[in-house]
SEPAMI-995798 format. One line per 4 residues: number of its first residue (from 1); their letters; for each residue x, y, z of N, C-alpha, C, O, CB. Coordinates in steps of 0.1 Angstrom, whole numbers, plus 5000, padded with zeros to 4 digits. Glycine has a CB too. Layout:
REM residues N
NUM	A	X/Y/Z/X/Y/Z/X/Y/Z/X/Y/Z/X/Y/Z  ... .
//
This chain:
REM residues 116
1	XXXX	4776/5015/5131/4788/5021/5125/4786/5036/5124/4775/5040/5119/4791/5015/5110  4795/5043/5130/4793/5058/5129/4801/5064/5118/4807/5058/5110/4797/5064/5143  4800/5077/5117/4805/5085/5106/4820/5083/5105/4826/5082/5094/4802/5099/5106  4827/5083/5116/4842/5081/5116/4846/5068/5111/4856/5067/5104/4848/5083/5131 .
5	XXXX	4839/5057/5114/4841/5044/5109/4840/5044/5094/4848/5038/5087/4832/5033/5115  4830/5050/5089/4827/5051/5074/4838/5058/5068/4843/5054/5057/4813/5057/5071  4843/5070/5073/4854/5077/5068/4867/5069/5067/4874/5069/5057/4856/5090/5076  4870/5062/5078/4882/5055/5079/4882/5043/5069/4892/5040/5062/4885/5050/5093 .
9	XXXX	4870/5036/5068/4869/5025/5058/4871/5030/5044/4877/5024/5036/4856/5018/5060  4865/5042/5041/4867/5048/5028/4881/5051/5025/4886/5049/5014/4858/5060/5027  4888/5056/5035/4902/5059/5033/4911/5047/5031/4920/5047/5023/4908/5067/5045  4907/5036/5038/4915/5024/5036/4912/5018/5021/4922/5014/5015/4910/5013/5046 .
13	XXXX	4900/5019/5017/4897/5015/5003/4904/5023/4993/4911/5018/4984/4882/5016/5000  4904/5036/4995/4911/5046/4986/4926/5043/4986/4932/5043/4975/4908/5060/4990  4932/5041/4997/4946/5039/4998/4949/5026/4990/4959/5025/4983/4951/5038/5012  4941/5015/4992/4944/5003/4985/4943/5005/4970/4951/4999/4962/4934/4993/4989 .
17	XXXX	4932/5012/4966/4931/5015/4951/4942/5023/4946/4946/5021/4934/4918/5022/4949  4947/5033/4954/4959/5041/4950/4971/5033/4948/4978/5035/4938/4961/5052/4960  4973/5023/4956/4985/5014/4955/4984/5006/4942/4994/5004/4935/4987/5005/4966  4972/5001/4939/4970/4993/4927/4972/5003/4914/4978/4999/4904/4956/4987/4927 .
21	XXXX	4966/5015/4915/4968/5025/4905/4983/5028/4902/4987/5029/4891/4960/5038/4908  4990/5029/4913/5004/5032/4912/5012/5021/4905/5021/5023/4897/5011/5035/4925  5008/5008/4908/5014/4997/4901/5011/4997/4886/5020/4994/4878/5009/4984/4908  4999/5001/4883/4995/5001/4869/5003/5013/4862/5008/5011/4851/4980/5004/4867 .
25	XXXX	5005/5024/4869/5012/5035/4864/5027/5031/4861/5033/5035/4851/5011/5047/4873  5033/5024/4871/5046/5019/4870/5048/5010/4858/5057/5011/4850/5051/5012/4882  5038/5001/4856/5039/4991/4845/5037/4997/4832/5044/4994/4822/5028/4980/4847  5028/5007/4830/5024/5012/4817/5033/5024/4813/5037/5025/4802/5010/5017/4817 .
29	XXXX	5037/5033/4823/5045/5045/4819/5059/5044/4825/5067/5053/4821/5038/5057/4824  5062/5035/4833/5075/5035/4839/5078/5046/4849/5090/5050/4851/5086/5035/4828  5067/5052/4854/5068/5063/4864/5063/5058/4877/5056/5048/4878/5060/5075/4859  5067/5065/4887/5062/5062/4901/5056/5075/4907/5062/5086/4905/5073/5056/4910 .
33	XXXX	5045/5073/4914/5039/5085/4920/5048/5090/4931/5054/5083/4939/5025/5081/4926  5050/5103/4931/5060/5109/4940/5056/5108/4955/5064/5108/4963/5061/5124/4937  5043/5105/4957/5039/5103/4971/5043/5090/4977/5043/5088/4989/5024/5103/4971  5048/5081/4968/5053/5068/4973/5068/5068/4974/5074/5058/4978/5049/5057/4963 .
37	XXXX	5075/5079/4972/5089/5080/4974/5093/5087/4987/5086/5097/4991/5096/5087/4962  5103/5082/4993/5108/5089/5006/5115/5102/5003/5118/5105/4992/5116/5079/5014  5117/5109/5014/5125/5121/5013/5139/5118/5008/5145/5108/5012/5125/5129/5027  5144/5127/5001/5158/5126/4996/5159/5117/4984/5170/5114/4979/5167/5120/5007 .
41	XXXX	5148/5112/4979/5148/5104/4966/5145/5113/4954/5135/5119/4953/5137/5092/4968  5154/5112/4945/5153/5121/4933/5151/5111/4921/5161/5106/4915/5165/5130/4931  5139/5108/4918/5135/5099/4908/5141/5103/4894/5145/5094/4886/5120/5097/4907  5141/5116/4891/5145/5121/4878/5160/5118/4876/5164/5116/4864/5142/5136/4877 .
45	XXXX	5168/5118/4886/5182/5116/4884/5187/5102/4887/5199/5099/4887/5190/5126/4893  5178/5093/4890/5182/5079/4893/5186/5072/4879/5181/5076/4869/5171/5071/4900  5195/5063/4880/5199/5055/4868/5187/5047/4862/5179/5042/4870/5211/5046/4870  5186/5047/4849/5175/5039/4843/5174/5025/4847/5164/5019/4849/5176/5040/4828 .
49	XXXX	5186/5018/4848/5186/5004/4852/5181/5002/4866/5175/4992/4870/5200/4998/4850  5184/5012/4875/5179/5012/4889/5165/5014/4890/5157/5008/4898/5187/5022/4898  5160/5023/4881/5145/5026/4881/5138/5013/4877/5128/5010/4883/5142/5038/4871  5143/5007/4866/5137/4995/4861/5137/4983/4872/5127/4976/4873/5144/4990/4848 .
53	XXXX	5148/4982/4879/5148/4972/4889/5138/4975/4901/5132/4966/4906/5163/4971/4895  5138/4988/4905/5129/4992/4915/5114/4989/4911/5106/4984/4919/5131/5007/4919  5111/4993/4899/5097/4991/4894/5094/4976/4894/5083/4972/4897/5095/4998/4880  5103/4968/4889/5100/4954/4888/5097/4948/4902/5088/4939/4903/5113/4947/4883 .
57	XXXX	5104/4952/4912/5101/4947/4926/5088/4953/4931/5081/4946/4938/5113/4951/4935  5086/4966/4929/5075/4973/4936/5061/4971/4929/5051/4972/4936/5078/4988/4936  5060/4967/4917/5047/4964/4911/5040/4953/4919/5029/4955/4923/5049/4960/4896  5046/4941/4921/5038/4931/4928/5036/4935/4943/5026/4932/4949/5046/4917/4928 .
61	XXXX	5046/4942/4949/5044/4947/4963/5032/4956/4964/5025/4955/4974/5057/4953/4968  5031/4965/4955/5020/4975/4955/5006/4968/4953/4997/4971/4959/5022/4986/4945  5006/4958/4943/4994/4951/4941/4990/4943/4953/4978/4944/4957/4995/4942/4929  4999/4936/4959/4996/4928/4971/4991/4937/4982/4981/4934/4988/5008/4920/4975 .
65	XXXX	4998/4947/4985/4994/4956/4996/4981/4963/4993/4973/4965/5002/5005/4967/4999  4979/4967/4981/4966/4973/4977/4954/4963/4979/4944/4967/4984/4967/4977/4962  4956/4951/4975/4945/4941/4977/4943/4938/4992/4932/4936/4996/4949/4928/4970  4954/4938/5000/4953/4936/5014/4945/4948/5020/4936/4946/5029/4966/4935/5021 .
69	XXXX	4948/4960/5016/4941/4972/5021/4926/4972/5017/4917/4975/5025/4947/4985/5016  4923/4968/5005/4909/4967/5001/4902/4957/5008/4890/4959/5013/4908/4965/4986  4908/4945/5010/4902/4934/5018/4900/4939/5033/4889/4936/5038/4910/4922/5018  4909/4946/5038/4908/4951/5052/4896/4961/5053/4888/4960/5062/4921/4957/5057 .
73	XXXX	4895/4970/5043/4884/4979/5043/4871/4972/5042/4861/4976/5048/4886/4989/5032  4870/4961/5034/4858/4954/5032/4854/4947/5045/4843/4946/5049/4859/4944/5021  4864/4941/5052/4862/4934/5065/4856/4944/5075/4847/4941/5082/4875/4928/5070  4862/4956/5075/4857/4966/5085/4843/4971/5081/4835/4973/5090/4867/4978/5086 .
77	XXXX	4841/4973/5068/4828/4978/5064/4817/4968/5067/4806/4972/5071/4829/4981/5049  4820/4956/5064/4809/4945/5065/4812/4937/5078/4806/4926/5079/4809/4936/5053  4820/4942/5087/4823/4934/5099/4810/4931/5108/4810/4920/5113/4832/4942/5108  4801/4940/5108/4789/4937/5116/4781/4926/5110/4776/4917/5117/4780/4949/5117 .
81	XXXX	4780/4926/5096/4773/4915/5089/4780/4902/5090/4774/4891/5091/4771/4918/5075  4793/4903/5091/4802/4890/5093/4802/4885/5107/4808/4875/5109/4815/4893/5087  4797/4893/5116/4798/4889/5130/4812/4892/5136/4816/4885/5146/4794/4875/5132  4819/4901/5131/4832/4905/5135/4831/4914/5147/4826/4925/5146/4841/4911/5124 .
85	XXXX	4837/4910/5158/4837/4918/5170/4848/4913/5179/4853/4902/5178/4823/4919/5178  4852/4922/5189/4862/4918/5199/4875/4914/5193/4882/4921/5187/4856/4907/5207  4878/4901/5196/4891/4895/5191/4893/4896/5176/4904/4899/5171/4892/4881/5196  4882/4893/5169/4883/4894/5154/4887/4908/5149/4895/4909/5140/4870/4890/5148 .
89	XXXX	4881/4918/5155/4885/4932/5151/4899/4935/5154/4907/4940/5146/4876/4942/5157  4903/4931/5167/4916/4934/5171/4926/4926/5163/4937/4932/5159/4918/4929/5186  4924/4914/5159/4932/4906/5151/4934/4912/5137/4945/4913/5132/4928/4892/5149  4923/4917/5131/4923/4923/5118/4931/4936/5118/4939/4938/5109/4909/4926/5113 .
93	XXXX	4930/4944/5128/4937/4956/5129/4952/4953/5131/4961/4959/5125/4932/4965/5141  4955/4943/5139/4969/4940/5142/4976/4934/5129/4987/4937/5126/4970/4929/5153  4968/4926/5122/4974/4920/5110/4976/4931/5099/4987/4931/5093/4964/4909/5104  4967/4940/5098/4968/4951/5089/4980/4960/5092/4988/4964/5083/4956/4960/5088 .
97	XXXX	4982/4962/5105/4994/4970/5110/5007/4963/5106/5016/4969/5102/4993/4972/5125  5007/4950/5109/5019/4942/5105/5022/4943/5091/5034/4944/5087/5018/4927/5110  5012/4941/5082/5014/4942/5068/5019/4956/5063/5027/4957/5055/5001/4939/5060  5014/4966/5070/5018/4980/5066/5033/4982/5070/5040/4988/5062/5009/4990/5074 .
101	XXXX	5037/4977/5082/5051/4978/5086/5060/4970/5076/5070/4975/5072/5052/4973/5101  5056/4958/5073/5064/4950/5063/5065/4957/5050/5076/4958/5044/5058/4936/5061  5054/4962/5045/5054/4970/5032/5063/4982/5033/5071/4985/5024/5040/4974/5028  5063/4989/5044/5072/5001/5046/5086/4997/5046/5095/5004/5041/5068/5008/5059 .
105	XXXX	5089/4986/5053/5103/4981/5053/5108/4978/5039/5119/4981/5035/5105/4969/5063  5099/4971/5032/5103/4967/5018/5105/4980/5010/5115/4980/5003/5092/4959/5012  5096/4989/5010/5098/5001/5002/5111/5008/5006/5119/5012/4997/5086/5011/5004  5114/5010/5019/5126/5018/5023/5138/5010/5019/5148/5016/5015/5126/5020/5038 .
109	XXXX	5138/4997/5020/5150/4989/5017/5153/4991/5002/5165/4994/4998/5148/4974/5020  5143/4990/4993/5146/4990/4979/5148/5005/4974/5155/5007/4964/5135/4984/4972  5143/5014/4981/5146/5028/4977/5160/5031/4981/5167/5038/4973/5136/5038/4985  5165/5027/4992/5179/5029/4996/5188/5021/4987/5199/5026/4983/5181/5025/5010 .
113	XXXX	5184/5009/4983/5193/5001/4974/5194/5006/4960/5204/5007/4954/5187/4987/4974  5182/5011/4954/5182/5014/4940/5182/5029/4937/5186/5034/4927/5171/5008/4934  5176/5037/4946/5173/5051/4943/5182/5062/4950/5180/5073/4947/5159/5054/4945  5190/5058/4959/5198/5068/4966/5212/5067/4961/5221/5075/4966/5198/5065/4981 .
//
């Protein structure tokens, strides 16, 4: 494993942790990290009932995606120990990409529905 692999695995772990942190922030303070909002979304001026509905949907989505990212980072970090190579690595990358796209579609759909 070279330095770039270590850096990318660390970024995957951090991103997963950030998603879980944002879910906790939504649950405890009713706020959302501005980095998770698309362009043209004005959280401050959204209706309170729309904010609550968006948060209710996004808390489990963020936790699930955060756990998926942490698990993916762990698989890549310990892939050599697990005997992961070739098809296994390709499958893991493809699955992670599919989950990221699905998560992105979910976020954009509910931001357009509740926050625009």
